[in-house]
Chimera marker file (.cmm) of the C-alpha trace (Angstrom):
<marker_set name="trace">
<marker id="1" x="52.789" y="19.584" z="-123.820" r="1" g="1" b="0" radius="0.5"/>
<marker id="2" x="51.696" y="16.016" z="-123.176" r="1" g="1" b="0" radius="0.5"/>
<marker id="3" x="48.069" y="17.116" z="-122.711" r="1" g="1" b="0" radius="0.5"/>
<marker id="4" x="48.146" y="18.948" z="-126.049" r="1" g="1" b="0" radius="0.5"/>
<marker id="5" x="49.612" y="15.847" z="-127.732" r="1" g="1" b="0" radius="0.5"/>
<marker id="6" x="46.839" y="13.615" z="-126.405" r="1" g="1" b="0" radius="0.5"/>
<marker id="7" x="44.081" y="16.032" z="-127.456" r="1" g="1" b="0" radius="0.5"/>
<marker id="8" x="45.524" y="16.701" z="-130.896" r="1" g="1" b="0" radius="0.5"/>
<marker id="9" x="46.032" y="12.996" z="-131.625" r="1" g="1" b="0" radius="0.5"/>
<marker id="10" x="42.440" y="12.363" z="-130.454" r="1" g="1" b="0" radius="0.5"/>
<marker id="11" x="41.102" y="15.037" z="-132.775" r="1" g="1" b="0" radius="0.5"/>
<marker id="12" x="43.056" y="13.744" z="-135.767" r="1" g="1" b="0" radius="0.5"/>
<marker id="13" x="41.950" y="10.134" z="-135.145" r="1" g="1" b="0" radius="0.5"/>
<marker id="14" x="38.259" y="10.986" z="-134.595" r="1" g="1" b="0" radius="0.5"/>
<marker id="15" x="37.799" y="13.971" z="-136.894" r="1" g="1" b="0" radius="0.5"/>
<marker id="16" x="40.332" y="13.588" z="-139.734" r="1" g="1" b="0" radius="0.5"/>
<marker id="17" x="38.006" y="15.104" z="-142.371" r="1" g="1" b="0" radius="0.5"/>
<marker id="18" x="37.451" y="18.199" z="-140.273" r="1" g="1" b="0" radius="0.5"/>
<marker id="19" x="41.163" y="18.637" z="-139.522" r="1" g="1" b="0" radius="0.5"/>
<marker id="20" x="42.065" y="18.195" z="-143.216" r="1" g="1" b="0" radius="0.5"/>
<marker id="21" x="39.370" y="20.729" z="-144.259" r="1" g="1" b="0" radius="0.5"/>
<marker id="22" x="40.618" y="23.184" z="-141.641" r="1" g="1" b="0" radius="0.5"/>
<marker id="23" x="44.294" y="22.759" z="-142.618" r="1" g="1" b="0" radius="0.5"/>
<marker id="24" x="43.569" y="23.167" z="-146.308" r="1" g="1" b="0" radius="0.5"/>
<marker id="25" x="40.842" y="25.802" z="-145.982" r="1" g="1" b="0" radius="0.5"/>
<marker id="26" x="38.667" y="23.842" z="-148.405" r="1" g="1" b="0" radius="0.5"/>
<marker id="27" x="35.482" y="21.812" z="-148.264" r="1" g="1" b="0" radius="0.5"/>
<marker id="28" x="36.135" y="19.426" z="-151.155" r="1" g="1" b="0" radius="0.5"/>
<marker id="29" x="38.267" y="17.102" z="-149.029" r="1" g="1" b="0" radius="0.5"/>
<marker id="30" x="37.664" y="13.418" z="-148.432" r="1" g="1" b="0" radius="0.5"/>
<marker id="31" x="40.046" y="11.428" z="-146.223" r="1" g="1" b="0" radius="0.5"/>
<marker id="32" x="40.945" y="8.191" z="-147.999" r="1" g="1" b="0" radius="0.5"/>
<marker id="33" x="43.306" y="6.746" z="-145.404" r="1" g="1" b="0" radius="0.5"/>
<marker id="34" x="45.286" y="7.476" z="-142.280" r="1" g="1" b="0" radius="0.5"/>
<marker id="35" x="48.968" y="6.971" z="-143.177" r="1" g="1" b="0" radius="0.5"/>
<marker id="36" x="51.636" y="5.585" z="-140.866" r="1" g="1" b="0" radius="0.5"/>
<marker id="37" x="53.421" y="8.632" z="-139.537" r="1" g="1" b="0" radius="0.5"/>
<marker id="38" x="56.439" y="6.569" z="-138.469" r="1" g="1" b="0" radius="0.5"/>
<marker id="39" x="59.202" y="7.928" z="-140.649" r="1" g="1" b="0" radius="0.5"/>
<marker id="40" x="62.763" y="6.635" z="-140.196" r="1" g="1" b="0" radius="0.5"/>
<marker id="41" x="63.994" y="9.615" z="-138.201" r="1" g="1" b="0" radius="0.5"/>
<marker id="42" x="64.182" y="10.715" z="-134.615" r="1" g="1" b="0" radius="0.5"/>
<marker id="43" x="61.293" y="13.099" z="-135.251" r="1" g="1" b="0" radius="0.5"/>
<marker id="44" x="58.012" y="11.940" z="-136.713" r="1" g="1" b="0" radius="0.5"/>
<marker id="45" x="55.122" y="13.972" z="-138.096" r="1" g="1" b="0" radius="0.5"/>
<marker id="46" x="51.971" y="14.347" z="-136.005" r="1" g="1" b="0" radius="0.5"/>
<marker id="47" x="49.559" y="13.398" z="-138.815" r="1" g="1" b="0" radius="0.5"/>
<marker id="48" x="49.701" y="12.180" z="-142.382" r="1" g="1" b="0" radius="0.5"/>
<marker id="49" x="46.478" y="11.616" z="-144.262" r="1" g="1" b="0" radius="0.5"/>
<marker id="50" x="45.891" y="10.482" z="-147.796" r="1" g="1" b="0" radius="0.5"/>
<marker id="51" x="43.010" y="12.558" z="-149.076" r="1" g="1" b="0" radius="0.5"/>
<marker id="52" x="41.052" y="13.210" z="-152.225" r="1" g="1" b="0" radius="0.5"/>
<marker id="53" x="41.243" y="16.887" z="-152.894" r="1" g="1" b="0" radius="0.5"/>
<marker id="54" x="38.913" y="17.745" z="-155.751" r="1" g="1" b="0" radius="0.5"/>
<marker id="55" x="39.858" y="15.027" z="-158.233" r="1" g="1" b="0" radius="0.5"/>
<marker id="56" x="43.453" y="14.537" z="-157.023" r="1" g="1" b="0" radius="0.5"/>
<marker id="57" x="44.874" y="12.235" z="-154.324" r="1" g="1" b="0" radius="0.5"/>
<marker id="58" x="47.379" y="14.041" z="-152.075" r="1" g="1" b="0" radius="0.5"/>
<marker id="59" x="48.979" y="13.735" z="-148.667" r="1" g="1" b="0" radius="0.5"/>
<marker id="60" x="47.950" y="16.189" z="-145.968" r="1" g="1" b="0" radius="0.5"/>
<marker id="61" x="50.529" y="16.642" z="-143.240" r="1" g="1" b="0" radius="0.5"/>
<marker id="62" x="49.499" y="18.502" z="-140.087" r="1" g="1" b="0" radius="0.5"/>
<marker id="63" x="51.780" y="19.427" z="-137.176" r="1" g="1" b="0" radius="0.5"/>
<marker id="64" x="50.504" y="20.687" z="-133.820" r="1" g="1" b="0" radius="0.5"/>
<marker id="65" x="52.888" y="22.933" z="-131.906" r="1" g="1" b="0" radius="0.5"/>
<marker id="66" x="52.698" y="24.655" z="-128.533" r="1" g="1" b="0" radius="0.5"/>
<marker id="67" x="56.090" y="26.401" z="-128.765" r="1" g="1" b="0" radius="0.5"/>
<marker id="68" x="58.450" y="27.693" z="-131.381" r="1" g="1" b="0" radius="0.5"/>
<marker id="69" x="60.653" y="24.869" z="-132.670" r="1" g="1" b="0" radius="0.5"/>
<marker id="70" x="64.245" y="25.972" z="-132.741" r="1" g="1" b="0" radius="0.5"/>
<marker id="71" x="66.227" y="22.750" z="-133.118" r="1" g="1" b="0" radius="0.5"/>
<marker id="72" x="65.812" y="22.639" z="-136.020" r="1" g="1" b="0" radius="0.5"/>
<marker id="73" x="63.595" y="25.667" z="-136.779" r="1" g="1" b="0" radius="0.5"/>
<marker id="74" x="60.042" y="24.707" z="-137.737" r="1" g="1" b="0" radius="0.5"/>
<marker id="75" x="60.349" y="25.605" z="-141.453" r="1" g="1" b="0" radius="0.5"/>
<marker id="76" x="63.405" y="23.359" z="-141.774" r="1" g="1" b="0" radius="0.5"/>
<marker id="77" x="61.740" y="20.578" z="-139.794" r="1" g="1" b="0" radius="0.5"/>
<marker id="78" x="58.657" y="20.763" z="-142.007" r="1" g="1" b="0" radius="0.5"/>
<marker id="79" x="60.788" y="20.653" z="-145.153" r="1" g="1" b="0" radius="0.5"/>
<marker id="80" x="62.293" y="17.389" z="-143.896" r="1" g="1" b="0" radius="0.5"/>
<marker id="81" x="58.884" y="15.866" z="-143.168" r="1" g="1" b="0" radius="0.5"/>
<marker id="82" x="57.573" y="16.945" z="-146.592" r="1" g="1" b="0" radius="0.5"/>
<marker id="83" x="60.578" y="15.550" z="-148.457" r="1" g="1" b="0" radius="0.5"/>
<marker id="84" x="60.285" y="12.174" z="-146.697" r="1" g="1" b="0" radius="0.5"/>
<marker id="85" x="56.550" y="11.992" z="-147.344" r="1" g="1" b="0" radius="0.5"/>
<marker id="86" x="57.119" y="12.703" z="-151.036" r="1" g="1" b="0" radius="0.5"/>
<marker id="87" x="59.746" y="9.956" z="-151.169" r="1" g="1" b="0" radius="0.5"/>
<marker id="88" x="57.563" y="7.510" z="-149.296" r="1" g="1" b="0" radius="0.5"/>
<marker id="89" x="54.212" y="8.096" z="-150.955" r="1" g="1" b="0" radius="0.5"/>
<marker id="90" x="55.023" y="9.721" z="-154.315" r="1" g="1" b="0" radius="0.5"/>
<marker id="91" x="52.162" y="12.201" z="-154.000" r="1" g="1" b="0" radius="0.5"/>
<marker id="92" x="51.914" y="15.959" z="-153.663" r="1" g="1" b="0" radius="0.5"/>
<marker id="93" x="52.100" y="17.013" z="-150.016" r="1" g="1" b="0" radius="0.5"/>
<marker id="94" x="50.169" y="19.838" z="-148.412" r="1" g="1" b="0" radius="0.5"/>
<marker id="95" x="51.621" y="20.678" z="-145.055" r="1" g="1" b="0" radius="0.5"/>
<marker id="96" x="50.614" y="23.008" z="-142.257" r="1" g="1" b="0" radius="0.5"/>
<marker id="97" x="51.458" y="23.799" z="-138.669" r="1" g="1" b="0" radius="0.5"/>
<marker id="98" x="48.661" y="24.541" z="-136.222" r="1" g="1" b="0" radius="0.5"/>
<marker id="99" x="50.000" y="26.530" z="-133.285" r="1" g="1" b="0" radius="0.5"/>
<marker id="100" x="47.991" y="25.796" z="-130.146" r="1" g="1" b="0" radius="0.5"/>
<marker id="101" x="49.153" y="28.687" z="-127.951" r="1" g="1" b="0" radius="0.5"/>
<marker id="102" x="48.874" y="32.409" z="-128.806" r="1" g="1" b="0" radius="0.5"/>
<marker id="103" x="52.605" y="33.071" z="-128.299" r="1" g="1" b="0" radius="0.5"/>
<marker id="104" x="53.767" y="30.020" z="-130.359" r="1" g="1" b="0" radius="0.5"/>
<marker id="105" x="54.879" y="30.378" z="-133.949" r="1" g="1" b="0" radius="0.5"/>
<marker id="106" x="55.808" y="34.058" z="-133.787" r="1" g="1" b="0" radius="0.5"/>
<marker id="107" x="59.264" y="33.348" z="-135.212" r="1" g="1" b="0" radius="0.5"/>
<marker id="108" x="57.910" y="31.017" z="-137.933" r="1" g="1" b="0" radius="0.5"/>
<marker id="109" x="58.080" y="32.947" z="-141.251" r="1" g="1" b="0" radius="0.5"/>
<marker id="110" x="55.593" y="30.558" z="-142.858" r="1" g="1" b="0" radius="0.5"/>
<marker id="111" x="58.006" y="29.200" z="-145.471" r="1" g="1" b="0" radius="0.5"/>
<marker id="112" x="61.413" y="27.592" z="-145.820" r="1" g="1" b="0" radius="0.5"/>
<marker id="113" x="64.160" y="28.724" z="-148.093" r="1" g="1" b="0" radius="0.5"/>
<marker id="114" x="67.726" y="27.533" z="-148.303" r="1" g="1" b="0" radius="0.5"/>
<marker id="115" x="70.084" y="29.722" z="-150.286" r="1" g="1" b="0" radius="0.5"/>
<marker id="116" x="73.063" y="28.126" z="-151.968" r="1" g="1" b="0" radius="0.5"/>
<marker id="117" x="76.366" y="29.425" z="-150.786" r="1" g="1" b="0" radius="0.5"/>
<link id1="1" id2="2" r="1" g="1" b="0" radius="0.2"/>
<link id1="2" id2="3" r="1" g="1" b="0" radius="0.2"/>
<link id1="3" id2="4" r="1" g="1" b="0" radius="0.2"/>
<link id1="4" id2="5" r="1" g="1" b="0" radius="0.2"/>
<link id1="5" id2="6" r="1" g="1" b="0" radius="0.2"/>
<link id1="6" id2="7" r="1" g="1" b="0" radius="0.2"/>
<link id1="7" id2="8" r="1" g="1" b="0" radius="0.2"/>
<link id1="8" id2="9" r="1" g="1" b="0" radius="0.2"/>
<link id1="9" id2="10" r="1" g="1" b="0" radius="0.2"/>
<link id1="10" id2="11" r="1" g="1" b="0" radius="0.2"/>
<link id1="11" id2="12" r="1" g="1" b="0" radius="0.2"/>
<link id1="12" id2="13" r="1" g="1" b="0" radius="0.2"/>
<link id1="13" id2="14" r="1" g="1" b="0" radius="0.2"/>
<link id1="14" id2="15" r="1" g="1" b="0" radius="0.2"/>
<link id1="15" id2="16" r="1" g="1" b="0" radius="0.2"/>
<link id1="16" id2="17" r="1" g="1" b="0" radius="0.2"/>
<link id1="17" id2="18" r="1" g="1" b="0" radius="0.2"/>
<link id1="18" id2="19" r="1" g="1" b="0" radius="0.2"/>
<link id1="19" id2="20" r="1" g="1" b="0" radius="0.2"/>
<link id1="20" id2="21" r="1" g="1" b="0" radius="0.2"/>
<link id1="21" id2="22" r="1" g="1" b="0" radius="0.2"/>
<link id1="22" id2="23" r="1" g="1" b="0" radius="0.2"/>
<link id1="23" id2="24" r="1" g="1" b="0" radius="0.2"/>
<link id1="24" id2="25" r="1" g="1" b="0" radius="0.2"/>
<link id1="25" id2="26" r="1" g="1" b="0" radius="0.2"/>
<link id1="26" id2="27" r="1" g="1" b="0" radius="0.2"/>
<link id1="27" id2="28" r="1" g="1" b="0" radius="0.2"/>
<link id1="28" id2="29" r="1" g="1" b="0" radius="0.2"/>
<link id1="29" id2="30" r="1" g="1" b="0" radius="0.2"/>
<link id1="30" id2="31" r="1" g="1" b="0" radius="0.2"/>
<link id1="31" id2="32" r="1" g="1" b="0" radius="0.2"/>
<link id1="32" id2="33" r="1" g="1" b="0" radius="0.2"/>
<link id1="33" id2="34" r="1" g="1" b="0" radius="0.2"/>
<link id1="34" id2="35" r="1" g="1" b="0" radius="0.2"/>
<link id1="35" id2="36" r="1" g="1" b="0" radius="0.2"/>
<link id1="36" id2="37" r="1" g="1" b="0" radius="0.2"/>
<link id1="37" id2="38" r="1" g="1" b="0" radius="0.2"/>
<link id1="38" id2="39" r="1" g="1" b="0" radius="0.2"/>
<link id1="39" id2="40" r="1" g="1" b="0" radius="0.2"/>
<link id1="40" id2="41" r="1" g="1" b="0" radius="0.2"/>
<link id1="41" id2="42" r="1" g="1" b="0" radius="0.2"/>
<link id1="42" id2="43" r="1" g="1" b="0" radius="0.2"/>
<link id1="43" id2="44" r="1" g="1" b="0" radius="0.2"/>
<link id1="44" id2="45" r="1" g="1" b="0" radius="0.2"/>
<link id1="45" id2="46" r="1" g="1" b="0" radius="0.2"/>
<link id1="46" id2="47" r="1" g="1" b="0" radius="0.2"/>
<link id1="47" id2="48" r="1" g="1" b="0" radius="0.2"/>
<link id1="48" id2="49" r="1" g="1" b="0" radius="0.2"/>
<link id1="49" id2="50" r="1" g="1" b="0" radius="0.2"/>
<link id1="50" id2="51" r="1" g="1" b="0" radius="0.2"/>
<link id1="51" id2="52" r="1" g="1" b="0" radius="0.2"/>
<link id1="52" id2="53" r="1" g="1" b="0" radius="0.2"/>
<link id1="53" id2="54" r="1" g="1" b="0" radius="0.2"/>
<link id1="54" id2="55" r="1" g="1" b="0" radius="0.2"/>
<link id1="55" id2="56" r="1" g="1" b="0" radius="0.2"/>
<link id1="56" id2="57" r="1" g="1" b="0" radius="0.2"/>
<link id1="57" id2="58" r="1" g="1" b="0" radius="0.2"/>
<link id1="58" id2="59" r="1" g="1" b="0" radius="0.2"/>
<link id1="59" id2="60" r="1" g="1" b="0" radius="0.2"/>
<link id1="60" id2="61" r="1" g="1" b="0" radius="0.2"/>
<link id1="61" id2="62" r="1" g="1" b="0" radius="0.2"/>
<link id1="62" id2="63" r="1" g="1" b="0" radius="0.2"/>
<link id1="63" id2="64" r="1" g="1" b="0" radius="0.2"/>
<link id1="64" id2="65" r="1" g="1" b="0" radius="0.2"/>
<link id1="65" id2="66" r="1" g="1" b="0" radius="0.2"/>
<link id1="66" id2="67" r="1" g="1" b="0" radius="0.2"/>
<link id1="67" id2="68" r="1" g="1" b="0" radius="0.2"/>
<link id1="68" id2="69" r="1" g="1" b="0" radius="0.2"/>
<link id1="69" id2="70" r="1" g="1" b="0" radius="0.2"/>
<link id1="70" id2="71" r="1" g="1" b="0" radius="0.2"/>
<link id1="71" id2="72" r="1" g="1" b="0" radius="0.2"/>
<link id1="72" id2="73" r="1" g="1" b="0" radius="0.2"/>
<link id1="73" id2="74" r="1" g="1" b="0" radius="0.2"/>
<link id1="74" id2="75" r="1" g="1" b="0" radius="0.2"/>
<link id1="75" id2="76" r="1" g="1" b="0" radius="0.2"/>
<link id1="76" id2="77" r="1" g="1" b="0" radius="0.2"/>
<link id1="77" id2="78" r="1" g="1" b="0" radius="0.2"/>
<link id1="78" id2="79" r="1" g="1" b="0" radius="0.2"/>
<link id1="79" id2="80" r="1" g="1" b="0" radius="0.2"/>
<link id1="80" id2="81" r="1" g="1" b="0" radius="0.2"/>
<link id1="81" id2="82" r="1" g="1" b="0" radius="0.2"/>
<link id1="82" id2="83" r="1" g="1" b="0" radius="0.2"/>
<link id1="83" id2="84" r="1" g="1" b="0" radius="0.2"/>
<link id1="84" id2="85" r="1" g="1" b="0" radius="0.2"/>
<link id1="85" id2="86" r="1" g="1" b="0" radius="0.2"/>
<link id1="86" id2="87" r="1" g="1" b="0" radius="0.2"/>
<link id1="87" id2="88" r="1" g="1" b="0" radius="0.2"/>
<link id1="88" id2="89" r="1" g="1" b="0" radius="0.2"/>
<link id1="89" id2="90" r="1" g="1" b="0" radius="0.2"/>
<link id1="90" id2="91" r="1" g="1" b="0" radius="0.2"/>
<link id1="91" id2="92" r="1" g="1" b="0" radius="0.2"/>
<link id1="92" id2="93" r="1" g="1" b="0" radius="0.2"/>
<link id1="93" id2="94" r="1" g="1" b="0" radius="0.2"/>
<link id1="94" id2="95" r="1" g="1" b="0" radius="0.2"/>
<link id1="95" id2="96" r="1" g="1" b="0" radius="0.2"/>
<link id1="96" id2="97" r="1" g="1" b="0" radius="0.2"/>
<link id1="97" id2="98" r="1" g="1" b="0" radius="0.2"/>
<link id1="98" id2="99" r="1" g="1" b="0" radius="0.2"/>
<link id1="99" id2="100" r="1" g="1" b="0" radius="0.2"/>
<link id1="100" id2="101" r="1" g="1" b="0" radius="0.2"/>
<link id1="101" id2="102" r="1" g="1" b="0" radius="0.2"/>
<link id1="102" id2="103" r="1" g="1" b="0" radius="0.2"/>
<link id1="103" id2="104" r="1" g="1" b="0" radius="0.2"/>
<link id1="104" id2="105" r="1" g="1" b="0" radius="0.2"/>
<link id1="105" id2="106" r="1" g="1" b="0" radius="0.2"/>
<link id1="106" id2="107" r="1" g="1" b="0" radius="0.2"/>
<link id1="107" id2="108" r="1" g="1" b="0" radius="0.2"/>
<link id1="108" id2="109" r="1" g="1" b="0" radius="0.2"/>
<link id1="109" id2="110" r="1" g="1" b="0" radius="0.2"/>
<link id1="110" id2="111" r="1" g="1" b="0" radius="0.2"/>
<link id1="111" id2="112" r="1" g="1" b="0" radius="0.2"/>
<link id1="112" id2="113" r="1" g="1" b="0" radius="0.2"/>
<link id1="113" id2="114" r="1" g="1" b="0" radius="0.2"/>
<link id1="114" id2="115" r="1" g="1" b="0" radius="0.2"/>
<link id1="115" id2="116" r="1" g="1" b="0" radius="0.2"/>
<link id1="116" id2="117" r="1" g="1" b="0" radius="0.2"/>
</marker_set>
């Protein structure tokens, strides 16, 4: 896991435009600034970038995973990251998880929903 962390952090730091384009599936992306990913929690996001997407400024949050996150499940974890980024930056947030191993993410439904009881 540590090797993957080092490589993914290197890629984000040296190729943020390419990572943002890949995560969003768009070419009209310009990274404006690397944002401090230190959120006041035990877990912190891998990458937060302020980008110009078309004519709008947004936050792009990218997580790199090698396994299925179960505590909490990845959709719930991502929802927490997104909420904190919205609170902190007041911008729309586009978030994605990039799974780095073929068997990772198989239990991730690709969305988060919380039903009221």
